[in-house]
N, C-alpha and C positions, 0 to 999 in steps of 0.2 A: 517365184518372182512376182506373182500377182497378189501376194499377201504380205507386204512389208510391215503392215500393222501388227502382225503376229509377234515378230521379234521386238519391235519398238514398244509395244504395250507390255511385253514380258519384262523388258528392262525397267520400265517405269514401275511395274509391280515390285520387282526386286528392290529397287531404290526405296520405295515406300515401305515395304515390309521389313526392311533391315534398319530403317532410320532410328527406331527406338533403341534397338540393341546396340547400334554403333554409338549413339549419344550417351546411353546409360552405362554401358559396360566398357567400351573400347576408348572413348574419349577421355575418361578419367585416368586411364593408364598412360595415355600419351601425355596428358598434362602433368602427371606425376613425374614423368621422365623428362619434363622440361621441353617437350616438343611443341611446335606451333602448328603442327599438322591438324587439319580438320578431318576426322575419320569419315564422316558422312560424305563430304565433298570428294575425298580421295576415292571412296568406293564408287561414287557416281562417275568420276572421271575415268576410272578403269573400265567400267561398263560401256561408257560412251566410246572409248577407244575400240572396243569390240564391234560396236555398231559401225564405226568408220571403216574398219576392215571389211565388214560385211557389205557396206554400200560400195566400197571401191571394187569389190568383186562382182556385185550385181549390176551396177549401172551400165557397164559396157554391153551387157546381155540384153538390155531393154531400151537402149538409147534411141532406137529407131522405131519403137512401137509407141505411138503417141499416147494411147490409152494407158498402158502400163507405166510409162514414164511420168505422165501427169499424176497418176495415182500415187506413185512413189513420192513425188515432190509434195503433194498435198499432205501425205501421212508424215513426212519428215518435218514439215512446217508445224503440224499439230503437235508432234513429239517435242520439238524445240520449245514451243510455247509453254507446254506443261512442265518441261524440265526447268525452265527459268522461273516461271510464275509460282509453281507449287513446291518445287524441290530446291529453290535457291541456288541453282547452278551458276557459276561465275562466267562472265563474258570473256575473261582472260583465258579460260580453259578451251581445249580443242572442242569443236562443235561440228555438227553435220553441215552447217553452212559453208565450211571450208571445202568440203567435198563438192557441194553444189556450185562453188565458185571456180572450180577447175575448168580450164578453157573449153574442152569438148562438151562437158556437161552443161556449163553455163550457157554456151551458144545455143545448145539444144533447148534449154529452158526458155530462153528469150524467144526462140522460134515458135515453140508450141504456145507460149503465153500470147504472142501476137495472133497466132492462128485462131485460138479460141476466143480472144477478144473481138476479132473481126466477125466471127460467127455470131457472137452475142450482139454486136452492133447490127448485123443483118436482121436478126430476129426482132430486136427492139424497134427498129424502124418500119418493119413490115407488119407489126402488130396492129390490130384494130384500135387499140387504146393509145397508140404512139403519141398522138397530139392532144390527148385529154389529160387534165390534171387529176391525180388520185384524190385530191382534197377539194375538188371543185364545189362541194356542197358545204364546206366549212370555211367561211369567209375569213375568220381571224387567223387561220393556219395558212391560208393560201393567198397572201398578198401579192406574190410574184406570178401567180397563175402558171406555175411550172408544168409543162407537158411531161407526161410519163417518160418519154424517150430521153429527155435531158436529165431527169433525175436518175434514171437507170444508168445512163452513161457516166455521170459523176460518181455514182456508187461503184461502177466498174473500175474507174481510175483509183478510187480510194482502196478498193480490195487489192489491186495490184501493188499499191504503196505498202499496204500491210504485209504483203507476201515478201517483198524484197527489203524491208526496212532493217532487218537484222543481218544483212550481208556484212561480212567483216571488213570490206574495203570500200572507200568512197568511189573509186573508179568503176566498180561493179554496179553500185547504186546509180551512178550517172548514166550507165548504159540502159538501165531500166527507165530512168527519167527520159532518155532519148526515145524509148519505145512509147512512153506516155505522150510525148510531144507529137510523135507520128500519129497516134490515135486521135488526139485533139484535132490535128490538121485534117485527118480523114473524115472525122465527124463534121468539121466545118464544110468540107467539100460536099458531103451528102446533104447538109442543110441547104447549101446554095443550090444544088440540083432540084431539091423539092421546091425551094422558093421560086425558081424560074418558072416552074409549072403553075405557080399561083399568082404571077404578076398581074393578071387581068382582074384578080379579086383581092386587091391589096388591103382591103378592110375585112377580108373574109376570115373565117375561123382559123384555117390552117396557117395563113400568112401571119396572123397575130401570134399564133402559138410558136412559130419559128422565132419571131422577135423576142418573145418571152423566154424561149430556150436559150438564145444567145445572151440575153441580159443575165439570166441565172448563172450560166456557165462562167461568164466574165466575172460576176460577183464572187462566186465560190473560188475561182482561181486567184482572185485578189486576196481573199481571206487566207488562202494557202501560202501566199507569198512569204509569210513569216516562218513557215516551216522549213528549216534548213534541210 
């Protein structure tokens, strides 16, 4: 259960190792018979069906172990990325995202995603470098004077989007968007709390860094507004 990458990698190897044989030897036979079937894609589809069976059997066994469950989700997402980008798998075919979208599994995914995101936010705001810009010494890169915590937070949101963007239904994607909105509001509250401690020094370093953080986040969210 702690090594889903073993069978996921094995399937990717089988797909890669058989592609030349399927294209050179089997595909011409199908074409000669007047079939529109793509041998390579059908081979991939059959192997993915085995993975779906395996996932359906494994997931109930690790649903309440956060570490194992997160590891499984991470490995499945990496597998899906390679399956589509390297091996040309079709989005209309069955995929692992359908398994991750099933109610009990999906709700657990949302829960652990939120848990780890909040932990990340705790660590980024308690860091000594939280209010310092990574690029403070490079003036042409750092016009917005973005503090490290704001940049890390937006990267966190971007990573979450990247993880859920291939979910098969809009309703599931919207639930993840709801989580992101919660995180933005949580971050806003945290900034407000820090700002209240700094009101006596409103021209101080940290107070200005908070204003820069808010400006940066608002600007990036506005840029993302065109992303359906």
